[in-house]
Structures are given as C-alpha cells and as structure tokens.
C-alpha positions in Angstrom: 40.0 -187.0 -32.4 37.6 -187.9 -35.2 36.1 -191.4 -35.4 38.5 -192.3 -38.3 42.2 -191.5 -38.3 43.3 -189.0 -40.9 46.4 -190.6 -42.5 48.9 -189.2 -44.9 51.2 -191.5 -46.9 54.7 -190.3 -47.6 55.9 -191.8 -50.8 54.0 -193.1 -53.8 56.4 -195.9 -54.7 55.9 -199.7 -54.9 55.1 -200.5 -51.3 52.5 -197.7 -51.1 50.9 -198.8 -54.4 50.9 -202.5 -53.4 49.9 -202.2 -49.8 49.2 -198.9 -48.2 46.9 -196.9 -50.5 44.5 -199.8 -50.6 44.7 -200.3 -46.8 43.8 -196.7 -46.2 40.8 -196.8 -48.4 39.5 -200.1 -47.0 40.3 -199.6 -43.3 37.2 -199.3 -41.0 38.7 -196.7 -38.7 41.2 -194.8 -41.0 41.0 -192.8 -44.2 43.5 -191.8 -46.9 43.5 -188.1 -46.0 46.7 -187.1 -48.0 49.5 -188.4 -50.1 52.9 -186.8 -50.6 55.7 -187.3 -53.2 58.1 -185.0 -54.9 57.5 -186.8 -58.3 54.6 -184.7 -59.7 53.7 -187.3 -62.4 53.5 -190.2 -60.0 51.7 -188.2 -57.2 49.1 -186.9 -59.6 48.4 -190.3 -61.0 48.0 -191.9 -57.5 45.8 -189.0 -56.4 43.5 -189.6 -59.4 43.4 -193.3 -58.6 42.9 -193.2 -54.9 41.3 -189.8 -54.3 42.8 -188.5 -51.1 41.4 -185.2 -49.8 44.9 -183.6 -50.1 47.9 -184.1 -52.3 51.3 -182.6 -51.5 54.6 -182.2 -53.2 56.2 -180.9 -49.9 56.5 -183.2 -46.9 56.7 -180.1 -44.6 53.4 -178.8 -46.0 51.7 -182.0 -45.4 52.9 -182.2 -41.8 51.7 -178.7 -41.3 48.2 -179.7 -42.0 46.2 -179.5 -38.8 43.8 -182.2 -39.9 46.5 -184.7 -40.5 46.7 -187.3 -37.5 49.3 -189.7 -38.6 51.7 -190.6 -41.4 52.7 -193.8 -43.1 56.4 -193.6 -44.0 56.6 -195.6 -47.3 59.9 -194.4 -48.6 63.3 -196.0 -49.2 64.9 -197.5 -46.0 67.4 -194.6 -45.8 64.7 -192.1 -45.4 62.7 -193.9 -42.6 64.4 -192.3 -39.7 64.6 -188.6 -40.9 61.0 -188.7 -42.1 59.9 -190.2 -38.8 61.7 -187.6 -36.8 60.0 -184.8 -38.8 56.6 -186.3 -38.2 57.1 -186.6 -34.5 58.4 -183.1 -34.3 55.2 -182.0 -36.1 53.1 -183.8 -33.5 52.0 -186.6 -35.8 51.8 -190.4 -35.0 54.0 -192.6 -37.3 53.6 -196.0 -38.9 57.0 -196.5 -40.4 57.8 -199.3 -43.0 60.2 -201.9 -42.0 63.2 -201.9 -41.4 63.0 -199.1 -38.9 66.4 -197.9 -40.0 69.7 -198.9 -41.6 72.0 -198.3 -38.5 71.8 -198.5 -34.7 72.8 -195.0 -33.9 70.0 -193.4 -36.0 67.3 -195.8 -34.6 68.3 -195.0 -31.0 68.0 -191.3 -31.8 64.5 -192.0 -33.1 63.6 -194.1 -29.9 64.6 -191.1 -27.8 62.5 -188.8 -30.0 59.4 -191.1 -29.7 59.7 -191.0 -25.9 60.0 -187.3 -25.8 57.1 -186.7 -28.3 54.4 -188.6 -26.4 53.3 -189.9 -29.9 52.9 -193.5 -31.1 55.4 -195.0 -33.6 54.6 -198.4 -35.0 57.1 -200.4 -37.3 55.5 -202.0 -40.4 56.1 -205.6 -39.4 52.7 -206.5 -40.9 53.2 -210.2 -40.3 52.2 -209.6 -36.6 48.7 -209.1 -38.2 48.6 -212.5 -39.8 45.7 -214.2 -38.0 47.5 -217.5 -37.9 50.6 -216.0 -36.3 48.4 -214.1 -33.9 46.7 -217.3 -32.8 50.1 -219.0 -32.4 51.2 -216.1 -30.3 48.1 -216.4 -28.1 48.5 -220.1 -27.7 52.2 -219.7 -26.7 51.5 -217.0 -24.2 48.3 -218.6 -22.6 48.6 -222.3 -23.0 51.9 -223.6 -24.2 54.1 -222.8 -21.2 57.7 -222.3 -21.7 59.2 -222.6 -25.2 62.0 -225.1 -25.4 63.1 -224.4 -29.0 62.2 -222.4 -32.1 63.2 -222.8 -35.6 62.1 -220.3 -38.2 63.0 -219.7 -41.8 62.5 -217.0 -44.5 63.5 -218.2 -48.0 62.7 -216.0 -51.0 62.2 -217.8 -54.3 63.7 -217.4 -57.7 60.2 -217.4 -59.0 59.1 -214.5 -56.6 58.7 -211.8 -59.2 56.5 -213.7 -61.7 54.4 -214.6 -58.7 54.0 -211.0 -57.5 53.5 -209.6 -60.9 50.5 -211.9 -61.1 49.0 -210.7 -57.8 50.0 -207.1 -57.3 48.5 -204.1 -59.1 50.5 -202.6 -61.9 53.4 -200.7 -60.2 53.9 -197.2 -61.6 57.3 -195.7 -61.5 58.7 -192.2 -62.1 62.1 -190.9 -63.2 61.5 -187.9 -60.9 61.3 -190.1 -57.7 63.6 -189.2 -54.8 66.3 -191.9 -54.4 68.9 -192.4 -51.8 72.5 -191.2 -52.4 73.6 -194.8 -53.0 71.7 -197.6 -54.7 70.3 -199.9 -51.9 70.8 -203.0 -54.1 74.4 -202.2 -54.9 75.4 -204.4 -51.9 73.0 -207.4 -52.1 74.2 -208.9 -48.8 73.2 -205.8 -46.9 70.0 -205.3 -49.0 68.7 -208.8 -48.4 69.4 -208.6 -44.7 67.5 -205.3 -44.4 64.6 -206.3 -46.7 64.1 -209.9 -45.5 66.1 -210.5 -42.4 64.0 -207.9 -40.4 60.9 -210.0 -41.1 62.5 -213.2 -39.9 64.0 -211.6 -36.8 60.8 -209.9 -35.8 58.7 -213.1 -36.2 61.2 -214.9 -33.9 61.0 -212.2 -31.3 57.2 -212.0 -31.6 57.0 -215.6 -30.4 60.0 -216.1 -28.2 60.9 -212.7 -27.0 64.2 -210.9 -26.7 67.3 -212.2 -28.5 70.5 -211.6 -26.5 73.2 -213.2 -28.8 73.7 -215.0 -32.1 76.3 -217.2 -33.8 75.9 -216.9 -37.6 77.4 -218.3 -40.8 76.9 -216.9 -44.3 77.2 -218.8 -47.6 77.3 -217.0 -50.9 77.3 -219.7 -53.5 75.4 -220.6 -56.7 73.8 -217.2 -56.7 72.3 -217.7 -53.2 72.9 -215.9 -50.0 72.2 -218.2 -47.1 72.5 -217.2 -43.4 72.2 -219.9 -40.7 72.1 -218.3 -37.3 72.0 -220.0 -33.8 70.1 -217.7 -31.6 70.1 -217.3 -27.8 66.9 -215.9 -26.3 66.8 -214.2 -23.0 64.2 -216.8 -21.9 66.7 -219.6 -22.4 64.9 -220.8 -25.6 67.2 -222.5 -28.1 66.7 -220.9 -31.6 67.8 -221.3 -35.1 67.1 -218.9 -38.1 67.5 -219.6 -41.7 67.5 -216.7 -44.1 68.0 -217.6 -47.8 67.7 -215.6 -50.9 66.7 -217.1 -53.2 65.8 -220.8 -53.2 65.1 -222.9 -56.3 61.6 -223.7 -55.2 58.4 -222.1 -54.2 58.4 -219.4 -51.5 59.5 -221.1 -48.2 58.7 -219.4 -45.0 57.6 -220.8 -41.7 58.5 -221.9 -38.2 58.4 -224.8 -35.7 58.0 -224.2 -32.0 58.3 -226.9 -29.3 56.9 -226.0 -25.9 56.2 -227.4 -22.5 52.5 -228.1 -23.2 52.2 -228.2 -26.9 53.8 -227.3 -30.2 53.1 -225.1 -33.2 54.1 -225.5 -36.9 53.5 -222.7 -39.4 53.8 -222.3 -43.1 53.7 -218.6 -44.3 52.9 -217.6 -47.9 54.2 -215.0 -50.2 52.7 -211.8 -48.6 51.2 -210.6 -51.8 48.8 -213.6 -51.8 47.1 -212.0 -48.8 46.7 -215.5 -47.4 46.8 -216.3 -43.7 49.6 -218.6 -42.6 48.7 -222.3 -42.2 49.3 -222.8 -38.5 48.9 -226.2 -36.8 48.6 -226.0 -33.1 48.9 -229.1 -30.9 47.7 -229.2 -27.2 49.3 -231.8 -25.1 46.5 -231.7 -22.4 43.8 -233.2 -24.7 45.9 -234.6 -27.5 44.1 -232.3 -30.0 45.3 -230.1 -32.8 43.6 -227.3 -34.7 44.3 -224.8 -37.5 42.8 -221.3 -37.4 41.1 -220.3 -40.7 42.1 -216.6 -40.7 39.7 -215.8 -43.5 40.9 -212.1 -43.4 44.4 -212.2 -44.8 44.9 -208.5 -45.7 47.8 -207.9 -43.3 48.5 -204.3 -44.4 44.9 -203.2 -43.8 44.7 -205.1 -40.5 48.0 -203.4 -39.4 46.6 -200.0 -40.1 43.4 -200.7 -38.2 45.3 -201.9 -35.2 47.5 -198.8 -35.3 44.5 -196.5 -35.7 42.5 -198.3 -32.9 45.5 -197.8 -30.5 45.5 -194.0 -31.2 41.8 -193.5 -31.4 41.2 -195.4 -28.1 44.5 -194.1 -26.4 45.3 -197.8 -25.9 48.4 -199.8 -26.3 49.9 -200.7 -29.7 49.2 -204.2 -30.8 52.0 -204.2 -33.5 55.7 -203.7 -33.3 56.7 -200.7 -31.3 59.8 -198.6 -31.3 61.6 -201.0 -29.0 60.9 -203.9 -31.4 62.3 -201.9 -34.3 65.4 -201.1 -32.4 65.8 -204.8 -31.3 65.4 -205.9 -34.9 68.1 -203.6 -36.1 70.5 -204.8 -33.3 69.8 -208.5 -34.2 70.5 -207.9 -37.9 73.7 -206.1 -37.0 74.7 -209.0 -34.7 74.0 -211.6 -37.4 76.0 -209.6 -40.0 79.0 -209.2 -37.6 78.9 -212.8 -36.5 78.9 -214.1 -40.0 81.7 -211.7 -41.0 84.0 -212.4 -38.0 83.2 -216.1 -37.2 82.2 -215.6 -33.6 79.4 -215.3 -31.2 78.1 -211.7 -30.9 75.9 -210.2 -28.2 73.3 -207.7 -29.3 74.3 -205.2 -26.7 77.8 -205.2 -28.3 76.9 -203.9 -31.8 77.0 -200.5 -33.5 77.1 -198.8 -36.9 75.3 -199.5 -40.1 73.9 -202.9 -41.2 
C-alpha cells in the first residue's frame, strides 16, 4: 500500500464539510482521493474547494476504483450500515461516522461482515483522539489502579448554534441531497440519544470498560430532555451518566473518576473549538497533580491519522472498533428502554431500534 492512504468520503453534507474534508487534506498519512454525493451541485462545489483526485455521483463507481483504499461514511445515520456493508464487500476499509447504526440487529450484521472481510472498521468517536482524554486513559490503565466510581456528563447548550456558526466553515446545503425516508429530527428523544448519547456512552466505556446494565430516568420538561442513568460496569465500577439537551448555560461536558491510586477530573469543550479537554490528574503516591497541554486539538484529523496508521502498518486500531460501536448501540437501547419502562435493563437483553 502507498505511503498515504487513499480515502474517499461518502457524503458532502455538514459533517464532511466541518470535519472530514479538512482532515483528509491536512493528514500526514492520508489524502483526499475521492468524494461522492448524488447531489451534483453540492459535490461539484466541494470538489472545486477541496480538490480531490476523483469525484463520483455513484457510490458503486467510487468503490470500484482500484486506487481507493478506504472510505469515510459521512452520511445520515440511517445510511451508515448499508454504506459500510457495501464498502467492506468491495474490499475497502471503513471509518464510519457515529453512531454506528440505529438498531441492534443491523450493527450485529455489520459486525459479522467486518469479521468475514478481514478489513478494518473504525467508528467515528473522535473524542478518543482528544489528547487530554488520551492521557487520562493512559493514567487510568497504567497508574490509577482500579476505578471505584465514574461520573460523566454531556450537556448540549441552547447557545450551541451561535457558537458553532462562529467557528465552523459556512455549511453548504443542497435540495438534491439524499435524505432518509423519515426525518431523523421528527422524534427528538431518539435523535438526541443517537447524536449525543453515543458520545457520552463511548467516553464512559473508553475509561471504565464494558457496561453490563443501566437504570435510567428521563425528564422532558421546560424544553429539556434530561437522562440520568446509573451504570453498572463489568469491572464493578459505580457509574452515573447525565445526558441533557439543552442546558441554559455554556456547553457542559466532562467527567470525574475516582480511583485506587489517584483521580481525574475533565472538562471537555464544544468540539468545533478544536480545543483539547482540560484534564487534571492527581497521583496519590507523590501528592502531585498535572494537566496535559494537548496543543493539537484537531480530533478529526488525529482520528483519521490513527485509522490510516493502523492500516498502513497493519497494526491495531487505536480508536473505537466494531465491538465498541455495537456496545454503544446496546447501551443507548438499554438507557432508552430503562427510562421508558422504569426498571433496570441489562445490555444483553435489548433489541430493536433506538
């Protein structure tokens, strides 16, 4: 394989424009080889702006290109699994935007396809490439000892869109864009869980490991959706998750972790600031605390570089793999069912759509 990974981006919508096109052009070990979108006006404008080598209206034609090594699935959630399955069948590696899918059965089908294909599939949980979170993860695994308790929160803000409009590039839309059969935002409870809950769940799992059961409550009051979930980890760690959309304050995301030989407190910023989380790590053995700078806060580019490095070196993925994506879907399903039914729900006892 070439020194740089030839990447094709499927979908020229907001997430591709805000994160993936720039990541492909800035990555040290990958290049924006191709883009694909059925909307001619949008695709042509993005091709003129980002200058890929190839531009395709047909996904099948892009996948048939022998020079293409991998695809980034940057479409609506409903298309993630079908597009990933097609890419794997064509012999391409996949970086799929989060959430991996919208239901358990389809992501299990995808998991089986990944194992048959021998190709890599990474889920776009880009927060795993936040340098502050990475150092917290290293400290937990190498120095902290056993985690006693974890609290984590992801609270979107009512002021989110003025903030993102000030930091993102101008997002171009097209009336010709391919859309799911049903409007993803028609059911806001489901939409918020898919869009935001997957980040919260994956961050908790990144630090504390597998979740086995949840007991959740949901409040829909004063224009807010607020989930509080008590989480049981396989390790025995006590957990609590707070997902709230949208708080009347600044973006509020972070975590507190109490461990055998230390503790970690983190504050994570709106992702479009490209600012590494403020993570304060305390070591019990010497009574000292420190905060990593994390000067490079471009999570989307770092994510792509990690994905490309694993493929080019034939090494392990450093991001969220297919098993993590499936586990995230299971956890979101369990939280939704527990909140709806008012009972404890095990992750191995869920099915259906989120």
